C-alpha positions as CSV (number, residue, x, y, z in Angstrom):
1,X,2.1,20.4,-2.2
2,X,5.5,20.1,-0.6
3,X,8.7,18.1,-1.1
4,X,7.6,15.4,1.3
5,X,4.3,14.9,-0.5
6,X,6.0,14.8,-3.9
7,X,8.7,12.4,-2.7
8,X,6.0,10.2,-1.1
9,X,4.0,10.1,-4.4
10,X,7.1,9.3,-6.4
11,X,8.0,6.5,-4.0
12,X,4.4,5.1,-4.4
13,X,4.6,5.3,-8.2
14,X,8.0,3.5,-8.2
15,X,6.7,0.8,-5.9
16,X,3.9,0.0,-8.4
17,X,6.2,0.1,-11.4
18,X,8.7,-2.2,-9.6
19,X,5.9,-4.7,-9.0
20,X,4.5,-4.6,-12.5
21,X,8.1,-5.1,-13.9
22,X,8.8,-8.0,-11.5
23,X,5.6,-9.9,-12.4
24,X,5.8,-9.1,-16.2
25,X,9.5,-10.1,-16.6
26,X,9.3,-13.3,-14.5
27,X,5.8,-14.2,-15.8
28,X,5.1,-15.5,-12.3
29,X,3.1,-14.4,-9.3
30,X,5.3,-16.3,-7.0
31,X,6.0,-14.5,-3.7
32,X,3.3,-11.8,-4.4
33,X,0.1,-11.7,-2.4
34,X,-3.0,-11.4,-4.6
35,X,-5.0,-10.6,-1.4
36,X,-2.8,-7.6,-0.7
37,X,-3.2,-6.4,-4.3
38,X,-6.9,-6.9,-4.3
39,X,-7.1,-4.9,-1.1
40,X,-5.3,-2.0,-2.8
41,X,-7.9,-2.0,-5.6
42,X,-10.6,-1.6,-3.0
43,X,-8.6,1.1,-1.2
44,X,-8.1,3.3,-4.3
45,X,-11.6,2.8,-5.7
46,X,-13.3,3.6,-2.4
47,X,-11.0,6.6,-1.7
48,X,-11.2,8.3,-5.1
49,X,-14.9,8.4,-5.6
50,X,-14.6,12.1,-5.6
51,X,-13.2,11.9,-9.2
52,X,-16.8,12.0,-10.3
53,X,-17.8,15.2,-8.5
54,X,-14.7,17.2,-7.5
55,X,-11.8,18.5,-9.5
56,X,-8.6,19.6,-7.5
57,X,-5.9,19.7,-10.2
58,X,-4.6,17.8,-13.2
59,X,-1.9,16.3,-11.1
60,X,-4.3,15.1,-8.5
61,X,-6.7,13.6,-11.1
62,X,-3.9,11.8,-13.0
63,X,-2.4,10.4,-9.8
64,X,-5.8,9.0,-8.7
65,X,-6.5,7.5,-12.1
66,X,-3.0,5.9,-12.2
67,X,-3.4,4.3,-8.8
68,X,-6.9,2.9,-9.7
69,X,-5.9,1.6,-13.1
70,X,-2.4,0.2,-12.1
71,X,-3.8,-1.6,-9.1
72,X,-6.5,-3.3,-11.2
73,X,-3.7,-4.2,-13.8
74,X,-1.6,-5.7,-11.1
75,X,-4.4,-8.0,-10.1
76,X,-5.0,-8.9,-13.7
77,X,-1.3,-9.9,-14.1
78,X,-1.3,-11.9,-10.9
79,X,-4.4,-13.9,-12.0
80,X,-2.8,-14.4,-15.4
81,X,0.5,-15.8,-14.1
82,X,-0.6,-17.5,-11.0
83,X,-0.7,-20.9,-12.8
84,X,3.1,-20.5,-13.3
85,X,3.6,-20.2,-9.6
86,X,4.2,-22.8,-6.9
87,X,1.7,-23.7,-4.3
88,X,0.4,-20.4,-2.8
89,X,1.4,-19.2,0.6
90,X,-1.2,-16.4,0.4
91,X,-3.3,-17.8,3.3
92,X,-4.0,-14.8,5.5
93,X,-7.8,-14.3,6.2
94,X,-8.0,-10.9,4.5
95,X,-11.7,-10.5,5.3
96,X,-10.6,-9.7,8.9
97,X,-8.8,-6.7,7.6
98,X,-11.8,-5.6,5.6
99,X,-14.1,-6.1,8.5
100,X,-11.9,-4.3,11.0
101,X,-11.3,-1.3,8.6
102,X,-15.1,-1.0,8.0
103,X,-15.8,-1.0,11.8
104,X,-13.1,1.7,12.3
105,X,-14.6,3.7,9.5
106,X,-18.0,3.7,11.1
107,X,-16.5,4.9,14.4
108,X,-13.9,7.3,13.1
109,X,-15.1,9.6,10.4
110,X,-15.8,13.3,9.9
111,X,-19.3,12.9,8.5
112,X,-21.6,10.0,8.5
113,X,-22.1,9.8,4.8
114,X,-21.2,7.1,2.2
115,X,-18.4,9.1,0.7
116,X,-16.8,10.0,4.0
117,X,-17.1,6.5,5.5
118,X,-15.6,4.9,2.4
119,X,-12.8,7.5,2.5
120,X,-12.1,6.6,6.2
121,X,-12.4,2.9,5.3
122,X,-9.8,3.2,2.6
123,X,-7.3,4.7,5.0
124,X,-7.7,2.0,7.7
125,X,-7.6,-0.7,5.1
126,X,-4.5,0.7,3.4
127,X,-2.7,0.8,6.8
128,X,-3.0,-3.1,7.1
129,X,-3.3,-4.2,3.5
130,X,0.4,-5.2,3.3
131,X,0.0,-7.8,6.1
132,X,-1.0,-10.7,3.7
133,X,2.2,-9.9,1.7
134,X,4.4,-9.9,4.8
135,X,2.8,-13.2,5.8
136,X,3.7,-14.6,2.3
137,X,7.3,-13.6,2.8
138,X,7.3,-15.0,6.3
139,X,6.1,-18.4,5.1
140,X,8.5,-18.6,2.1
141,X,11.4,-17.3,4.2
142,X,13.1,-15.8,1.2
143,X,12.0,-13.2,-1.4
144,X,13.1,-12.0,-4.8
145,X,15.0,-8.7,-4.6
146,X,12.5,-6.8,-6.8
147,X,9.7,-7.9,-4.4
148,X,11.6,-6.5,-1.4
149,X,12.3,-3.3,-3.2
150,X,8.6,-3.0,-4.0
151,X,7.7,-3.4,-0.3
152,X,10.4,-1.0,0.8
153,X,9.3,1.7,-1.7
154,X,5.7,1.2,-0.7
155,X,6.5,1.6,3.0
156,X,8.7,4.6,2.3
157,X,5.8,6.3,0.6
158,X,3.7,6.2,3.7
159,X,6.6,7.1,6.0
160,X,7.3,10.2,3.9
161,X,3.7,11.3,4.5
162,X,4.4,11.7,8.2
163,X,6.7,14.8,7.7
164,X,4.2,15.9,5.1
165,X,1.5,16.1,7.7
166,X,3.8,17.8,10.2
167,X,4.8,20.4,7.5
168,X,1.1,21.1,6.6
169,X,0.3,21.5,10.3
170,X,2.9,24.2,10.8
171,X,2.3,26.0,7.5
172,X,-1.4,25.5,6.9
173,X,-2.7,24.8,10.4
174,X,-4.3,21.6,9.1
175,X,-4.1,18.2,10.7
176,X,-6.1,15.2,9.4
177,X,-6.2,13.0,12.5
178,X,-7.6,9.9,10.8
179,X,-5.0,10.0,8.0
180,X,-2.2,10.7,10.5
181,X,-3.1,7.8,12.9
182,X,-3.8,5.3,10.1
183,X,-0.5,6.4,8.4
184,X,1.5,5.9,11.6
185,X,-0.2,2.5,12.1
186,X,0.9,1.5,8.6
187,X,4.5,2.7,9.2
188,X,4.6,0.6,12.4
189,X,3.4,-2.4,10.4
190,X,6.4,-1.9,8.0
191,X,8.9,-1.1,10.8
192,X,10.2,-4.7,11.2
193,X,10.5,-5.1,7.4
194,X,12.5,-1.9,7.2
195,X,15.0,-3.2,9.7
196,X,15.4,-6.5,8.0
197,X,15.6,-4.8,4.6
198,X,18.5,-2.7,5.9
199,X,20.3,-5.7,7.3
200,X,19.8,-8.0,4.4
201,X,19.6,-5.8,1.3
202,X,21.4,-2.5,2.1
203,X,24.4,-4.5,3.5
204,X,24.3,-6.8,0.5
205,X,23.3,-9.9,2.4
206,X,20.9,-12.5,1.2
207,X,17.3,-11.5,2.0
208,X,15.7,-14.0,4.3
209,X,13.0,-13.4,6.9
210,X,13.2,-15.0,10.3
211,X,11.2,-18.1,11.0
């Protein structure tokens, strides 16, 4: 554990709490991609199968359980309130992301076993899971402030893992190449959103994505 890992985990927790708060208070799924949230359920369930056979620490176990349970709860909320939303803009063919992540997991893994392939699959899928959400924002043009804060916090979580990997390499001599490459890919996916967030939110301008 190091400060970058801790801050990354905190940012991830905050992103999920922001999303739950936004959907619960507005009682609407408008502007939220159900496909992205369903992808996160698959990400966490496939990544944390080791809960059944390996114990690392109480912190590690609680975090894993939180991410699994909270992601399922978000999908439940979105299904509950989607009838209160306008016509969906959630049209991205998410199965392309699932298929691509699975192919990459078969090619890039440390051991050709079910657990290791699913772990690699979860990393590749997480790196692109936000794309349907970004497409929703692109199609609607505008977004609620809480939604943009959620996406920013989620992107920040992964961005903070980059210095975490660098720190672990120099202090522990460890470098998980698959996690690093997929994490960098995910940060690149978020890069345009970060720039727009800074221009439109940090500078107190109305948030609107370009056509």
